[in-house]
C-alpha positions as CSV (number, residue, x, y, z in Angstrom):
1,M,-0.7,-11.0,9.4
2,P,-2.4,-14.4,9.0
3,Y,-2.0,-16.1,5.7
4,S,-3.7,-19.4,4.8
5,A,-3.5,-21.4,1.6
6,L,-6.8,-23.0,0.6
7,A,-7.1,-26.4,-1.1
8,N,-8.3,-24.8,-4.3
9,G,-5.0,-23.0,-4.8
10,L,-6.0,-19.6,-3.4
11,I,-4.5,-17.5,-0.6
12,V,-6.5,-15.7,2.0
13,I,-5.0,-12.7,3.9
14,D,-6.6,-10.7,6.7
15,V,-5.0,-7.3,6.9
16,D,-5.5,-5.1,9.9
17,L,-6.5,-1.7,8.6
18,N,-5.3,-0.1,11.9
19,Q,-1.8,-1.1,11.0
20,Y,-2.0,-0.6,7.2
21,S,-4.2,2.1,5.6
22,N,-6.6,1.3,2.8
23,E,-4.3,3.2,0.4
24,V,-1.3,1.1,1.4
25,V,-3.2,-2.1,0.9
26,S,-4.6,-0.9,-2.5
27,K,-1.1,0.1,-3.7
28,S,0.4,-3.2,-2.6
29,C,-2.3,-5.1,-4.5
30,Y,-1.9,-2.9,-7.6
31,W,1.9,-3.4,-7.8
32,L,1.5,-7.2,-7.7
33,S,-1.6,-7.3,-10.1
34,D,0.5,-8.3,-13.1
35,T,0.9,-11.8,-11.6
36,Y,-2.0,-12.1,-9.2
37,I,-5.8,-11.4,-9.0
38,F,-6.9,-9.8,-5.8
39,S,-10.5,-9.8,-4.4
40,R,-11.0,-7.6,-1.4
41,E,-13.7,-7.7,1.3
42,S,-14.1,-5.1,4.1
43,R,-15.0,-6.6,7.5
44,V,-16.6,-5.1,10.5
45,D,-13.6,-5.7,12.8
46,N,-11.6,-3.1,10.7
47,T,-9.8,-5.7,8.7
48,C,-9.7,-6.4,5.0
49,R,-9.9,-10.0,3.8
50,I,-8.0,-10.4,0.5
51,T,-8.3,-13.5,-1.6
52,V,-5.4,-14.0,-4.0
53,E,-5.2,-16.2,-7.1
54,R,-2.5,-16.6,-9.7
55,I,-3.3,-15.4,-13.1
56,D,-1.7,-18.4,-14.7
57,G,-2.8,-21.2,-12.4
58,L,-2.9,-22.3,-8.8
59,F,-0.4,-21.7,-6.0
60,N,2.0,-24.4,-4.9
61,E,4.0,-24.3,-1.7
62,D,7.1,-22.5,-3.2
63,E,4.9,-19.9,-4.9
64,F,2.9,-19.4,-1.7
65,L,6.1,-18.5,0.2
66,T,7.3,-16.2,-2.7
67,F,4.0,-14.4,-2.6
68,R,4.1,-13.9,1.1
69,I,7.5,-12.4,0.9
70,K,6.5,-10.1,-2.0
71,F,3.3,-8.9,-0.4
72,S,4.9,-8.3,3.0
73,Q,7.7,-6.3,1.4
74,S,5.1,-4.3,-0.7
75,L,3.1,-3.5,2.4
76,A,6.2,-2.3,4.3
77,D,7.4,-0.3,1.3
78,N,4.1,1.4,0.7
79,K,3.6,2.1,4.5
80,L,7.1,3.8,4.6
81,R,6.3,5.8,1.5
82,E,3.0,7.0,3.2
83,I,4.9,8.0,6.4
84,I,7.5,9.9,4.4
85,R,4.8,11.6,2.3
86,K,3.0,12.8,5.5
87,E,6.2,14.0,7.1
88,T,7.3,16.0,4.1
89,E,3.9,17.4,3.0
90,C,4.5,20.9,4.5
91,I,7.9,21.2,2.8
92,R,6.5,20.1,-0.6
93,N,3.6,22.6,-0.3
94,I,6.1,25.5,0.4
95,L,8.2,24.4,-2.6
96,Y,5.1,24.3,-4.8
97,I,4.0,27.8,-3.7
98,K,7.5,29.1,-4.4
99,A,7.8,27.4,-7.8
100,F,4.5,28.7,-9.0
101,S,4.5,32.2,-7.5
102,N,4.5,35.0,-10.1
103,N,6.7,37.4,-8.1
104,D,9.3,37.6,-5.4
105,E,6.8,38.7,-2.7
106,F,6.8,35.0,-1.5
107,E,10.0,35.6,0.4
108,D,8.2,38.1,2.7
109,Y,5.9,35.4,4.1
110,N,6.9,33.7,7.3
111,F,6.3,30.0,7.0
112,T,6.8,27.6,10.0
113,L,7.0,23.9,9.7
């Protein structure tokens, strides 16, 4: 993922939306929004350009590296959570149906995963 620091203390990131879903990118930005301000721009090549600035000032070299690590970890974490959520969706639905059923007839149904 290409990162570039701008002279005015901003960071520009181009995220490939084929690799990370829009939801993953949104969650990653949200979880870091206590320290950073994110501006997003959708592009025609299925990428998302994110411009990042610090709430309390400009980025220096150390902060730039720290941000890159945090954002990359956040993307990886949220992508893994998305994968797990998709893989366990059927099981969760069955548990919800069982938990909220009003009688024991639920056990007569044949569910396949």
